ChimeraX commands (.cxc) that place a marker at each C-alpha (Angstrom):
marker #1 position 132.19,115.26,120.25 radius 0.5
marker #1 position 130.01,112.62,118.35 radius 0.5
marker #1 position 127.59,112.69,121.43 radius 0.5
marker #1 position 127.32,116.34,121.31 radius 0.5
marker #1 position 126.53,116.39,117.52 radius 0.5
marker #1 position 124.13,113.49,117.93 radius 0.5
marker #1 position 122.33,115.51,120.65 radius 0.5
marker #1 position 122.32,118.70,118.69 radius 0.5
marker #1 position 121.14,117.07,115.37 radius 0.5
marker #1 position 118.78,114.29,116.54 radius 0.5
marker #1 position 117.95,114.37,120.14 radius 0.5
marker #1 position 117.13,118.07,120.75 radius 0.5
marker #1 position 114.87,118.54,117.57 radius 0.5
marker #1 position 112.97,115.36,118.51 radius 0.5
marker #1 position 112.67,116.38,121.95 radius 0.5
marker #1 position 111.53,119.82,121.07 radius 0.5
marker #1 position 108.72,118.42,118.57 radius 0.5
marker #1 position 107.34,116.25,121.34 radius 0.5
marker #1 position 107.41,119.20,123.87 radius 0.5
marker #1 position 105.76,121.30,121.28 radius 0.5
marker #1 position 102.89,118.88,120.81 radius 0.5
marker #1 position 102.63,118.46,124.57 radius 0.5
marker #1 position 102.57,122.42,125.21 radius 0.5
marker #1 position 99.94,123.04,122.45 radius 0.5
marker #1 position 97.71,119.90,123.25 radius 0.5
marker #1 position 94.51,120.62,125.05 radius 0.5
marker #1 position 94.82,119.09,128.74 radius 0.5
marker #1 position 98.53,118.74,128.06 radius 0.5
marker #1 position 98.55,114.97,128.56 radius 0.5
marker #1 position 102.12,113.62,128.00 radius 0.5
marker #1 position 100.91,110.12,126.91 radius 0.5
marker #1 position 98.86,111.72,124.32 radius 0.5
marker #1 position 101.47,113.84,123.10 radius 0.5
marker #1 position 103.83,110.73,122.46 radius 0.5
marker #1 position 100.87,109.16,120.61 radius 0.5
marker #1 position 100.38,112.20,118.41 radius 0.5
marker #1 position 104.17,112.56,117.89 radius 0.5
marker #1 position 104.40,108.97,116.74 radius 0.5
marker #1 position 101.37,109.38,114.25 radius 0.5
marker #1 position 103.21,112.48,112.71 radius 0.5
marker #1 position 106.50,110.54,112.35 radius 0.5
marker #1 position 104.83,107.60,110.70 radius 0.5
marker #1 position 102.98,110.11,108.37 radius 0.5
marker #1 position 106.05,111.78,107.46 radius 0.5
marker #1 position 107.87,108.70,106.74 radius 0.5
marker #1 position 104.95,107.68,104.56 radius 0.5
marker #1 position 106.67,107.96,101.19 radius 0.5
marker #1 position 109.72,105.94,102.22 radius 0.5
marker #1 position 107.33,103.17,103.75 radius 0.5
marker #1 position 105.24,103.00,100.47 radius 0.5
marker #1 position 108.35,102.73,98.41 radius 0.5
marker #1 position 109.79,100.03,100.82 radius 0.5
marker #1 position 106.72,97.90,100.63 radius 0.5
marker #1 position 106.70,98.19,96.78 radius 0.5
marker #1 position 110.11,97.01,96.87 radius 0.5
marker #1 position 109.46,94.03,99.04 radius 0.5
marker #1 position 106.48,93.13,96.75 radius 0.5
marker #1 position 109.06,93.45,93.71 radius 0.5
marker #1 position 111.35,91.25,95.35 radius 0.5
marker #1 position 108.89,88.55,95.97 radius 0.5
marker #1 position 107.84,88.68,92.38 radius 0.5
marker #1 position 111.46,88.01,91.29 radius 0.5
marker #1 position 111.56,84.68,93.23 radius 0.5
marker #1 position 110.83,82.37,90.00 radius 0.5
marker #1 position 113.47,84.24,88.21 radius 0.5
marker #1 position 115.99,83.72,90.92 radius 0.5
marker #1 position 115.16,80.18,91.10 radius 0.5
marker #1 position 115.97,79.97,87.24 radius 0.5
marker #1 position 119.32,81.71,87.92 radius 0.5
marker #1 position 120.19,79.37,90.41 radius 0.5
marker #1 position 119.44,76.33,88.15 radius 0.5
marker #1 position 121.53,78.10,85.25 radius 0.5
marker #1 position 124.62,78.66,87.58 radius 0.5
marker #1 position 124.63,75.04,88.44 radius 0.5
marker #1 position 126.51,75.77,91.90 radius 0.5
marker #1 position 128.73,78.49,90.47 radius 0.5
marker #1 position 128.37,81.04,93.08 radius 0.5
marker #1 position 129.95,83.79,91.25 radius 0.5
marker #1 position 128.08,83.31,88.24 radius 0.5
marker #1 position 125.06,83.11,90.20 radius 0.5
marker #1 position 125.71,86.36,91.97 radius 0.5
marker #1 position 126.52,88.23,88.70 radius 0.5
marker #1 position 123.31,87.03,86.97 radius 0.5
marker #1 position 121.29,88.13,90.10 radius 0.5
marker #1 position 122.79,91.58,90.33 radius 0.5
marker #1 position 122.18,91.81,86.51 radius 0.5
marker #1 position 118.56,91.03,87.16 radius 0.5
marker #1 position 118.42,93.58,89.82 radius 0.5
marker #1 position 119.75,96.11,87.47 radius 0.5
marker #1 position 117.36,95.15,84.70 radius 0.5
marker #1 position 114.33,95.45,86.71 radius 0.5
marker #1 position 115.70,98.55,88.63 radius 0.5
marker #1 position 115.72,97.10,92.09 radius 0.5
marker #1 position 117.99,97.91,94.97 radius 0.5
marker #1 position 118.32,94.87,97.32 radius 0.5
marker #1 position 119.25,97.14,100.16 radius 0.5
marker #1 position 116.41,99.66,99.83 radius 0.5
marker #1 position 114.31,98.02,102.65 radius 0.5
marker #1 position 117.08,98.92,105.00 radius 0.5
marker #1 position 116.08,102.57,104.61 radius 0.5
marker #1 position 113.17,102.72,106.79 radius 0.5
marker #1 position 115.17,100.93,109.60 radius 0.5
marker #1 position 117.93,103.52,109.20 radius 0.5
marker #1 position 115.57,106.35,109.56 radius 0.5
marker #1 position 113.45,104.99,112.26 radius 0.5
marker #1 position 116.63,104.00,114.60 radius 0.5
marker #1 position 117.99,107.42,115.15 radius 0.5
marker #1 position 114.35,108.54,115.92 radius 0.5
marker #1 position 113.90,105.81,118.45 radius 0.5
marker #1 position 117.40,106.60,119.98 radius 0.5
marker #1 position 116.59,110.22,119.89 radius 0.5
marker #1 position 113.35,109.82,121.61 radius 0.5
marker #1 position 114.94,107.46,124.23 radius 0.5
marker #1 position 117.57,110.15,125.11 radius 0.5
marker #1 position 114.90,112.89,125.28 radius 0.5
marker #1 position 112.57,111.00,127.46 radius 0.5
marker #1 position 115.49,110.04,129.85 radius 0.5
marker #1 position 116.19,113.57,130.33 radius 0.5
marker #1 position 112.37,114.14,131.24 radius 0.5
marker #1 position 112.34,111.16,133.59 radius 0.5
marker #1 position 115.43,112.02,135.49 radius 0.5
marker #1 position 114.78,115.63,135.47 radius 0.5
marker #1 position 111.50,117.27,134.48 radius 0.5
marker #1 position 112.95,120.79,134.49 radius 0.5
marker #1 position 114.72,119.70,131.31 radius 0.5
marker #1 position 111.27,120.31,129.68 radius 0.5
marker #1 position 111.86,123.95,129.75 radius 0.5
marker #1 position 115.79,124.22,129.89 radius 0.5
marker #1 position 116.37,121.68,126.99 radius 0.5
marker #1 position 113.68,123.39,124.66 radius 0.5
marker #1 position 114.22,125.95,122.08 radius 0.5
marker #1 position 113.43,129.56,122.87 radius 0.5
marker #1 position 110.22,129.62,120.76 radius 0.5
marker #1 position 109.01,126.55,122.53 radius 0.5
marker #1 position 109.89,127.86,126.04 radius 0.5
marker #1 position 107.62,131.10,125.21 radius 0.5
marker #1 position 104.66,128.76,124.87 radius 0.5
marker #1 position 101.92,129.61,127.75 radius 0.5
marker #1 position 102.11,126.07,129.23 radius 0.5
marker #1 position 105.77,125.61,129.24 radius 0.5
marker #1 position 106.01,128.96,131.01 radius 0.5
marker #1 position 103.61,127.77,133.49 radius 0.5
marker #1 position 105.80,124.66,134.15 radius 0.5
marker #1 position 108.90,126.82,134.44 radius 0.5
marker #1 position 107.22,128.21,137.74 radius 0.5
marker #1 position 105.54,124.96,138.83 radius 0.5
marker #1 position 107.21,121.85,137.50 radius 0.5
marker #1 position 104.72,119.91,139.56 radius 0.5
marker #1 position 101.89,120.49,136.97 radius 0.5
marker #1 position 103.86,118.16,134.58 radius 0.5
marker #1 position 101.60,115.28,133.74 radius 0.5
marker #1 position 103.79,112.24,132.82 radius 0.5
marker #1 position 100.91,109.61,132.45 radius 0.5
marker #1 position 98.83,108.48,129.75 radius 0.5
marker #1 position 95.24,109.73,130.35 radius 0.5
marker #1 position 96.02,109.91,134.11 radius 0.5
marker #1 position 96.14,105.86,134.13 radius 0.5
marker #1 position 99.50,104.86,133.20 radius 0.5
marker #1 position 102.71,106.27,134.63 radius 0.5
marker #1 position 105.01,106.54,131.68 radius 0.5
marker #1 position 108.13,107.08,133.69 radius 0.5
marker #1 position 107.81,103.55,135.38 radius 0.5
marker #1 position 108.87,100.27,133.85 radius 0.5
marker #1 position 106.60,97.14,133.43 radius 0.5
marker #1 position 108.98,95.03,135.74 radius 0.5
marker #1 position 111.18,96.87,138.05 radius 0.5
marker #1 position 112.67,97.01,141.60 radius 0.5
marker #1 position 109.08,97.28,143.03 radius 0.5
marker #1 position 107.76,94.34,141.31 radius 0.5
marker #1 position 105.48,94.10,138.44 radius 0.5
marker #1 position 103.47,97.13,136.96 radius 0.5
marker #1 position 100.63,95.31,135.55 radius 0.5
marker #1 position 99.28,98.11,133.23 radius 0.5
marker #1 position 102.80,98.54,132.00 radius 0.5
marker #1 position 103.28,94.92,131.41 radius 0.5
marker #1 position 99.93,94.98,129.11 radius 0.5
marker #1 position 101.39,97.85,127.09 radius 0.5
marker #1 position 104.71,96.03,126.64 radius 0.5
marker #1 position 102.85,92.83,125.60 radius 0.5
marker #1 position 100.65,94.76,123.17 radius 0.5
marker #1 position 103.63,96.41,121.61 radius 0.5
marker #1 position 105.10,92.92,120.88 radius 0.5
marker #1 position 101.82,91.63,119.61 radius 0.5
marker #1 position 101.44,94.60,117.42 radius 0.5
marker #1 position 104.98,93.95,115.94 radius 0.5
marker #1 position 104.28,90.36,115.33 radius 0.5
marker #1 position 100.95,91.30,113.11 radius 0.5
marker #1 position 102.95,94.12,111.40 radius 0.5
marker #1 position 105.64,91.65,110.27 radius 0.5
marker #1 position 103.27,88.74,109.40 radius 0.5
marker #1 position 101.26,91.08,107.27 radius 0.5
marker #1 position 104.12,91.36,104.79 radius 0.5
marker #1 position 105.15,87.86,104.85 radius 0.5
marker #1 position 104.15,85.59,102.01 radius 0.5
marker #1 position 101.89,82.68,102.84 radius 0.5
marker #1 position 103.03,79.42,101.26 radius 0.5
marker #1 position 101.02,76.30,102.04 radius 0.5
marker #1 position 103.93,73.86,101.34 radius 0.5
marker #1 position 106.70,75.92,102.98 radius 0.5
marker #1 position 108.84,73.76,105.14 radius 0.5
marker #1 position 110.40,74.88,108.45 radius 0.5
marker #1 position 113.90,75.82,109.02 radius 0.5
marker #1 position 114.39,72.76,111.30 radius 0.5
marker #1 position 113.05,70.47,108.63 radius 0.5
marker #1 position 115.37,72.02,105.89 radius 0.5
marker #1 position 118.55,71.46,108.37 radius 0.5
marker #1 position 117.48,67.88,109.15 radius 0.5
marker #1 position 117.29,67.03,105.56 radius 0.5
marker #1 position 120.73,69.11,104.83 radius 0.5
marker #1 position 122.23,66.98,107.47 radius 0.5
marker #1 position 121.26,63.73,105.43 radius 0.5
marker #1 position 123.21,65.14,102.45 radius 0.5
marker #1 position 120.28,66.82,100.62 radius 0.5
marker #1 position 120.95,70.17,99.00 radius 0.5
marker #1 position 118.60,72.96,100.23 radius 0.5
marker #1 position 117.42,75.50,98.00 radius 0.5
marker #1 position 118.78,79.09,99.23 radius 0.5
marker #1 position 115.38,80.75,98.44 radius 0.5
marker #1 position 113.52,78.33,100.61 radius 0.5
marker #1 position 116.20,78.95,103.41 radius 0.5
marker #1 position 115.71,82.53,103.45 radius 0.5
marker #1 position 112.01,82.31,103.59 radius 0.5
marker #1 position 112.37,79.74,106.30 radius 0.5
marker #1 position 114.56,82.14,108.26 radius 0.5
marker #1 position 112.06,85.01,107.70 radius 0.5
marker #1 position 109.39,82.91,109.09 radius 0.5
marker #1 position 111.76,82.33,112.20 radius 0.5
marker #1 position 112.25,86.07,112.73 radius 0.5
marker #1 position 108.45,86.65,112.66 radius 0.5
marker #1 position 108.53,85.35,116.42 radius 0.5
marker #1 position 112.02,86.60,117.24 radius 0.5
marker #1 position 111.59,90.26,116.76 radius 0.5
marker #1 position 108.38,90.56,118.88 radius 0.5
marker #1 position 110.19,88.36,121.41 radius 0.5
marker #1 position 113.02,91.03,121.49 radius 0.5
marker #1 position 110.76,93.98,121.59 radius 0.5
marker #1 position 108.92,92.35,124.58 radius 0.5
marker #1 position 112.24,91.83,126.53 radius 0.5
marker #1 position 113.40,95.38,125.85 radius 0.5
marker #1 position 109.98,96.75,126.45 radius 0.5
marker #1 position 109.43,95.48,130.16 radius 0.5
marker #1 position 112.69,96.96,131.11 radius 0.5
marker #1 position 112.36,100.51,129.63 radius 0.5
marker #1 position 110.18,103.47,130.77 radius 0.5
marker #1 position 106.78,102.87,129.42 radius 0.5
marker #1 position 106.87,105.90,127.32 radius 0.5
marker #1 position 109.13,103.97,124.71 radius 0.5
marker #1 position 106.88,100.95,124.61 radius 0.5
marker #1 position 103.89,103.33,124.16 radius 0.5
marker #1 position 105.87,104.76,121.17 radius 0.5
marker #1 position 106.52,101.16,119.77 radius 0.5
marker #1 position 102.77,100.27,120.15 radius 0.5
marker #1 position 101.51,103.30,118.40 radius 0.5
marker #1 position 104.16,103.10,115.74 radius 0.5
marker #1 position 103.39,99.29,114.94 radius 0.5
marker #1 position 99.80,100.04,114.71 radius 0.5
marker #1 position 100.02,102.92,112.37 radius 0.5
marker #1 position 102.46,100.91,110.20 radius 0.5
marker #1 position 100.01,98.13,110.12 radius 0.5
marker #1 position 97.32,100.40,108.71 radius 0.5
marker #1 position 99.93,101.87,106.30 radius 0.5
marker #1 position 100.95,98.43,105.06 radius 0.5
marker #1 position 97.15,97.43,104.74 radius 0.5
marker #1 position 96.53,100.47,102.50 radius 0.5
marker #1 position 99.53,99.60,100.36 radius 0.5
marker #1 position 98.44,95.86,99.92 radius 0.5
marker #1 position 94.70,96.74,99.15 radius 0.5
marker #1 position 95.98,99.15,96.36 radius 0.5
marker #1 position 98.38,96.51,94.94 radius 0.5
marker #1 position 95.41,94.06,94.97 radius 0.5
marker #1 position 93.16,96.85,93.13 radius 0.5
marker #1 position 95.70,97.23,90.52 radius 0.5
marker #1 position 96.11,93.54,90.11 radius 0.5
marker #1 position 92.38,93.38,89.67 radius 0.5
marker #1 position 92.30,96.29,87.18 radius 0.5
marker #1 position 94.89,94.60,85.13 radius 0.5
marker #1 position 93.03,91.49,84.53 radius 0.5
marker #1 position 90.55,91.57,81.75 radius 0.5
marker #1 position 86.97,91.24,82.84 radius 0.5
marker #1 position 84.65,88.82,80.76 radius 0.5
marker #1 position 82.87,91.68,79.31 radius 0.5
marker #1 position 86.03,93.68,78.25 radius 0.5
marker #1 position 87.40,90.17,76.98 radius 0.5
marker #1 position 84.41,89.74,74.87 radius 0.5
marker #1 position 84.85,92.83,72.86 radius 0.5
marker #1 position 87.37,93.14,69.86 radius 0.5
marker #1 position 88.16,96.38,68.16 radius 0.5
marker #1 position 88.66,95.69,64.53 radius 0.5
marker #1 position 91.27,97.80,62.49 radius 0.5
marker #1 position 88.43,99.80,60.96 radius 0.5
marker #1 position 87.30,100.84,64.53 radius 0.5
marker #1 position 84.07,98.50,64.44 radius 0.5
marker #1 position 83.59,96.65,67.62 radius 0.5
marker #1 position 82.58,93.04,67.48 radius 0.5
marker #1 position 81.44,91.16,70.31 radius 0.5
marker #1 position 81.61,87.44,70.88 radius 0.5
marker #1 position 77.88,87.24,70.37 radius 0.5
marker #1 position 78.12,88.72,66.87 radius 0.5
marker #1 position 81.19,86.62,66.19 radius 0.5
marker #1 position 79.32,83.46,67.20 radius 0.5
marker #1 position 76.35,84.57,65.14 radius 0.5
marker #1 position 78.63,84.96,62.07 radius 0.5
marker #1 position 80.33,81.64,62.62 radius 0.5
marker #1 position 77.05,79.85,63.02 radius 0.5
marker #1 position 75.94,81.67,59.96 radius 0.5
marker #1 position 78.93,80.65,58.08 radius 0.5
marker #1 position 78.44,76.96,59.26 radius 0.5
marker #1 position 74.72,77.09,58.10 radius 0.5
marker #1 position 75.45,78.82,54.54 radius 0.5
marker #1 position 76.48,75.51,52.91 radius 0.5
marker #1 position 73.26,73.86,53.94 radius 0.5
marker #1 position 71.15,76.86,52.80 radius 0.5
marker #1 position 72.90,76.59,49.42 radius 0.5
marker #1 position 72.04,72.97,48.97 radius 0.5
marker #1 position 68.31,73.58,49.84 radius 0.5
marker #1 position 68.29,76.36,47.51 radius 0.5
marker #1 position 69.76,74.13,44.59 radius 0.5
marker #1 position 67.07,71.32,45.18 radius 0.5
marker #1 position 64.37,74.08,44.99 radius 0.5
marker #1 position 65.73,75.20,41.71 radius 0.5
marker #1 position 65.77,71.58,40.29 radius 0.5
marker #1 position 62.24,71.09,41.29 radius 0.5
marker #1 position 61.19,74.11,39.61 radius 0.5
marker #1 position 62.87,73.04,36.35 radius 0.5
marker link #1:1,2 radius 0.2
marker link #1:2,3 radius 0.2
marker link #1:3,4 radius 0.2
marker link #1:4,5 radius 0.2
marker link #1:5,6 radius 0.2
marker link #1:6,7 radius 0.2
marker link #1:7,8 radius 0.2
marker link #1:8,9 radius 0.2
marker link #1:9,10 radius 0.2
marker link #1:10,11 radius 0.2
marker link #1:11,12 radius 0.2
marker link #1:12,13 radius 0.2
marker link #1:13,14 radius 0.2
marker link #1:14,15 radius 0.2
marker link #1:15,16 radius 0.2
marker link #1:16,17 radius 0.2
marker link #1:17,18 radius 0.2
marker link #1:18,19 radius 0.2
marker link #1:19,20 radius 0.2
marker link #1:20,21 radius 0.2
marker link #1:21,22 radius 0.2
marker link #1:22,23 radius 0.2
marker link #1:23,24 radius 0.2
marker link #1:24,25 radius 0.2
marker link #1:25,26 radius 0.2
marker link #1:26,27 radius 0.2
marker link #1:27,28 radius 0.2
marker link #1:28,29 radius 0.2
marker link #1:29,30 radius 0.2
marker link #1:30,31 radius 0.2
marker link #1:31,32 radius 0.2
marker link #1:32,33 radius 0.2
marker link #1:33,34 radius 0.2
marker link #1:34,35 radius 0.2
marker link #1:35,36 radius 0.2
marker link #1:36,37 radius 0.2
marker link #1:37,38 radius 0.2
marker link #1:38,39 radius 0.2
marker link #1:39,40 radius 0.2
marker link #1:40,41 radius 0.2
marker link #1:41,42 radius 0.2
marker link #1:42,43 radius 0.2
marker link #1:43,44 radius 0.2
marker link #1:44,45 radius 0.2
marker link #1:45,46 radius 0.2
marker link #1:46,47 radius 0.2
marker link #1:47,48 radius 0.2
marker link #1:48,49 radius 0.2
marker link #1:49,50 radius 0.2
marker link #1:50,51 radius 0.2
marker link #1:51,52 radius 0.2
marker link #1:52,53 radius 0.2
marker link #1:53,54 radius 0.2
marker link #1:54,55 radius 0.2
marker link #1:55,56 radius 0.2
marker link #1:56,57 radius 0.2
marker link #1:57,58 radius 0.2
marker link #1:58,59 radius 0.2
marker link #1:59,60 radius 0.2
marker link #1:60,61 radius 0.2
marker link #1:61,62 radius 0.2
marker link #1:62,63 radius 0.2
marker link #1:63,64 radius 0.2
marker link #1:64,65 radius 0.2
marker link #1:65,66 radius 0.2
marker link #1:66,67 radius 0.2
marker link #1:67,68 radius 0.2
marker link #1:68,69 radius 0.2
marker link #1:69,70 radius 0.2
marker link #1:70,71 radius 0.2
marker link #1:71,72 radius 0.2
marker link #1:72,73 radius 0.2
marker link #1:73,74 radius 0.2
marker link #1:74,75 radius 0.2
marker link #1:75,76 radius 0.2
marker link #1:76,77 radius 0.2
marker link #1:77,78 radius 0.2
marker link #1:78,79 radius 0.2
marker link #1:79,80 radius 0.2
marker link #1:80,81 radius 0.2
marker link #1:81,82 radius 0.2
marker link #1:82,83 radius 0.2
marker link #1:83,84 radius 0.2
marker link #1:84,85 radius 0.2
marker link #1:85,86 radius 0.2
marker link #1:86,87 radius 0.2
marker link #1:87,88 radius 0.2
marker link #1:88,89 radius 0.2
marker link #1:89,90 radius 0.2
marker link #1:90,91 radius 0.2
marker link #1:91,92 radius 0.2
marker link #1:92,93 radius 0.2
marker link #1:93,94 radius 0.2
marker link #1:94,95 radius 0.2
marker link #1:95,96 radius 0.2
marker link #1:96,97 radius 0.2
marker link #1:97,98 radius 0.2
marker link #1:98,99 radius 0.2
marker link #1:99,100 radius 0.2
marker link #1:100,101 radius 0.2
marker link #1:101,102 radius 0.2
marker link #1:102,103 radius 0.2
marker link #1:103,104 radius 0.2
marker link #1:104,105 radius 0.2
marker link #1:105,106 radius 0.2
marker link #1:106,107 radius 0.2
marker link #1:107,108 radius 0.2
marker link #1:108,109 radius 0.2
marker link #1:109,110 radius 0.2
marker link #1:110,111 radius 0.2
marker link #1:111,112 radius 0.2
marker link #1:112,113 radius 0.2
marker link #1:113,114 radius 0.2
marker link #1:114,115 radius 0.2
marker link #1:115,116 radius 0.2
marker link #1:116,117 radius 0.2
marker link #1:117,118 radius 0.2
marker link #1:118,119 radius 0.2
marker link #1:119,120 radius 0.2
marker link #1:120,121 radius 0.2
marker link #1:121,122 radius 0.2
marker link #1:122,123 radius 0.2
marker link #1:123,124 radius 0.2
marker link #1:124,125 radius 0.2
marker link #1:125,126 radius 0.2
marker link #1:126,127 radius 0.2
marker link #1:127,128 radius 0.2
marker link #1:128,129 radius 0.2
marker link #1:129,130 radius 0.2
marker link #1:130,131 radius 0.2
marker link #1:131,132 radius 0.2
marker link #1:132,133 radius 0.2
marker link #1:133,134 radius 0.2
marker link #1:134,135 radius 0.2
marker link #1:135,136 radius 0.2
marker link #1:136,137 radius 0.2
marker link #1:137,138 radius 0.2
marker link #1:138,139 radius 0.2
marker link #1:139,140 radius 0.2
marker link #1:140,141 radius 0.2
marker link #1:141,142 radius 0.2
marker link #1:142,143 radius 0.2
marker link #1:143,144 radius 0.2
marker link #1:144,145 radius 0.2
marker link #1:145,146 radius 0.2
marker link #1:146,147 radius 0.2
marker link #1:147,148 radius 0.2
marker link #1:148,149 radius 0.2
marker link #1:149,150 radius 0.2
marker link #1:150,151 radius 0.2
marker link #1:151,152 radius 0.2
marker link #1:152,153 radius 0.2
marker link #1:153,154 radius 0.2
marker link #1:154,155 radius 0.2
marker link #1:155,156 radius 0.2
marker link #1:156,157 radius 0.2
marker link #1:157,158 radius 0.2
marker link #1:158,159 radius 0.2
marker link #1:159,160 radius 0.2
marker link #1:160,161 radius 0.2
marker link #1:161,162 radius 0.2
marker link #1:162,163 radius 0.2
marker link #1:163,164 radius 0.2
marker link #1:164,165 radius 0.2
marker link #1:165,166 radius 0.2
marker link #1:166,167 radius 0.2
marker link #1:167,168 radius 0.2
marker link #1:168,169 radius 0.2
marker link #1:169,170 radius 0.2
marker link #1:170,171 radius 0.2
marker link #1:171,172 radius 0.2
marker link #1:172,173 radius 0.2
marker link #1:173,174 radius 0.2
marker link #1:174,175 radius 0.2
marker link #1:175,176 radius 0.2
marker link #1:176,177 radius 0.2
marker link #1:177,178 radius 0.2
marker link #1:178,179 radius 0.2
marker link #1:179,180 radius 0.2
marker link #1:180,181 radius 0.2
marker link #1:181,182 radius 0.2
marker link #1:182,183 radius 0.2
marker link #1:183,184 radius 0.2
marker link #1:184,185 radius 0.2
marker link #1:185,186 radius 0.2
marker link #1:186,187 radius 0.2
marker link #1:187,188 radius 0.2
marker link #1:188,189 radius 0.2
marker link #1:189,190 radius 0.2
marker link #1:190,191 radius 0.2
marker link #1:191,192 radius 0.2
marker link #1:192,193 radius 0.2
marker link #1:193,194 radius 0.2
marker link #1:194,195 radius 0.2
marker link #1:195,196 radius 0.2
marker link #1:196,197 radius 0.2
marker link #1:197,198 radius 0.2
marker link #1:198,199 radius 0.2
marker link #1:199,200 radius 0.2
marker link #1:200,201 radius 0.2
marker link #1:201,202 radius 0.2
marker link #1:202,203 radius 0.2
marker link #1:203,204 radius 0.2
marker link #1:204,205 radius 0.2
marker link #1:205,206 radius 0.2
marker link #1:206,207 radius 0.2
marker link #1:207,208 radius 0.2
marker link #1:208,209 radius 0.2
marker link #1:209,210 radius 0.2
marker link #1:210,211 radius 0.2
marker link #1:211,212 radius 0.2
marker link #1:212,213 radius 0.2
marker link #1:213,214 radius 0.2
marker link #1:214,215 radius 0.2
marker link #1:215,216 radius 0.2
marker link #1:216,217 radius 0.2
marker link #1:217,218 radius 0.2
marker link #1:218,219 radius 0.2
marker link #1:219,220 radius 0.2
marker link #1:220,221 radius 0.2
marker link #1:221,222 radius 0.2
marker link #1:222,223 radius 0.2
marker link #1:223,224 radius 0.2
marker link #1:224,225 radius 0.2
marker link #1:225,226 radius 0.2
marker link #1:226,227 radius 0.2
marker link #1:227,228 radius 0.2
marker link #1:228,229 radius 0.2
marker link #1:229,230 radius 0.2
marker link #1:230,231 radius 0.2
marker link #1:231,232 radius 0.2
marker link #1:232,233 radius 0.2
marker link #1:233,234 radius 0.2
marker link #1:234,235 radius 0.2
marker link #1:235,236 radius 0.2
marker link #1:236,237 radius 0.2
marker link #1:237,238 radius 0.2
marker link #1:238,239 radius 0.2
marker link #1:239,240 radius 0.2
marker link #1:240,241 radius 0.2
marker link #1:241,242 radius 0.2
marker link #1:242,243 radius 0.2
marker link #1:243,244 radius 0.2
marker link #1:244,245 radius 0.2
marker link #1:245,246 radius 0.2
marker link #1:246,247 radius 0.2
marker link #1:247,248 radius 0.2
marker link #1:248,249 radius 0.2
marker link #1:249,250 radius 0.2
marker link #1:250,251 radius 0.2
marker link #1:251,252 radius 0.2
marker link #1:252,253 radius 0.2
marker link #1:253,254 radius 0.2
marker link #1:254,255 radius 0.2
marker link #1:255,256 radius 0.2
marker link #1:256,257 radius 0.2
marker link #1:257,258 radius 0.2
marker link #1:258,259 radius 0.2
marker link #1:259,260 radius 0.2
marker link #1:260,261 radius 0.2
marker link #1:261,262 radius 0.2
marker link #1:262,263 radius 0.2
marker link #1:263,264 radius 0.2
marker link #1:264,265 radius 0.2
marker link #1:265,266 radius 0.2
marker link #1:266,267 radius 0.2
marker link #1:267,268 radius 0.2
marker link #1:268,269 radius 0.2
marker link #1:269,270 radius 0.2
marker link #1:270,271 radius 0.2
marker link #1:271,272 radius 0.2
marker link #1:272,273 radius 0.2
marker link #1:273,274 radius 0.2
marker link #1:274,275 radius 0.2
marker link #1:275,276 radius 0.2
marker link #1:276,277 radius 0.2
marker link #1:277,278 radius 0.2
marker link #1:278,279 radius 0.2
marker link #1:279,280 radius 0.2
marker link #1:280,281 radius 0.2
marker link #1:281,282 radius 0.2
marker link #1:282,283 radius 0.2
marker link #1:283,284 radius 0.2
marker link #1:284,285 radius 0.2
marker link #1:285,286 radius 0.2
marker link #1:286,287 radius 0.2
marker link #1:287,288 radius 0.2
marker link #1:288,289 radius 0.2
marker link #1:289,290 radius 0.2
marker link #1:290,291 radius 0.2
marker link #1:291,292 radius 0.2
marker link #1:292,293 radius 0.2
marker link #1:293,294 radius 0.2
marker link #1:294,295 radius 0.2
marker link #1:295,296 radius 0.2
marker link #1:296,297 radius 0.2
marker link #1:297,298 radius 0.2
marker link #1:298,299 radius 0.2
marker link #1:299,300 radius 0.2
marker link #1:300,301 radius 0.2
marker link #1:301,302 radius 0.2
marker link #1:302,303 radius 0.2
marker link #1:303,304 radius 0.2
marker link #1:304,305 radius 0.2
marker link #1:305,306 radius 0.2
marker link #1:306,307 radius 0.2
marker link #1:307,308 radius 0.2
marker link #1:308,309 radius 0.2
marker link #1:309,310 radius 0.2
marker link #1:310,311 radius 0.2
marker link #1:311,312 radius 0.2
marker link #1:312,313 radius 0.2
marker link #1:313,314 radius 0.2
marker link #1:314,315 radius 0.2
marker link #1:315,316 radius 0.2
marker link #1:316,317 radius 0.2
marker link #1:317,318 radius 0.2
marker link #1:318,319 radius 0.2
marker link #1:319,320 radius 0.2
marker link #1:320,321 radius 0.2
marker link #1:321,322 radius 0.2
marker link #1:322,323 radius 0.2
marker link #1:323,324 radius 0.2
view
């Protein structure tokens, strides 16, 4: 029952979108269809991606406040938790918001995996599992009469139905795609990780904790995050070499597009930060209540004039006595 619901709601729509792109794409290359499908999915998730990135930035900016709360709580976990949640409420931050994009992308990945398996095991599914509107596409009707015209490669180079490591040995081109998907995931994760020069490794923190020193929870969380920087790409590679290459191709494209999206958001944040800082020229202008603008130059001249006025007064008094 649940499997049928998942197939109807998730797998079939994803499958049909992919087949629709494949049927309309000039040349009808399945690998390019997967690339275009992935780009469209990432673009559709752009509002959620941007919200997640802004949320991550806000969480990093709260780090000093969280340290103050920890110091104020003095080891009282319940008090610290209450004060932390109050801070989140005050700043309108949902600590679980970052899970949104994961929860959205996971069904897409599972649905794509199930759909691709259908094609790999039985290419006729391209026709039989498609919606009637998709079945009426010219190329899909051609495939219904001759399924051997189905191109399951990436530009005629990579067979997307194969695995990088399988019963027939190593498929080196596939291994390169699997490795590239892992590397892309690494840089995507590293891009969002704050760089702290004096950050200690998790091993160092645990070693000192074994000696009786209390570790700061924020520092521990940061160290764990740095450890996952290598863990997640490693897991991606392990799965990628065992799955049909259509999935690693999807993951590689998704990570590359995500890297570009994240770079855009980070660049916008940097531009906003620069705009919020007063430039020397703008800082040198002061607007008086009357609406007159006085620059530092005029202020310095007025000050110098004010300083020299007593000397001028004395000189004028001496000249006046001489005239007498």
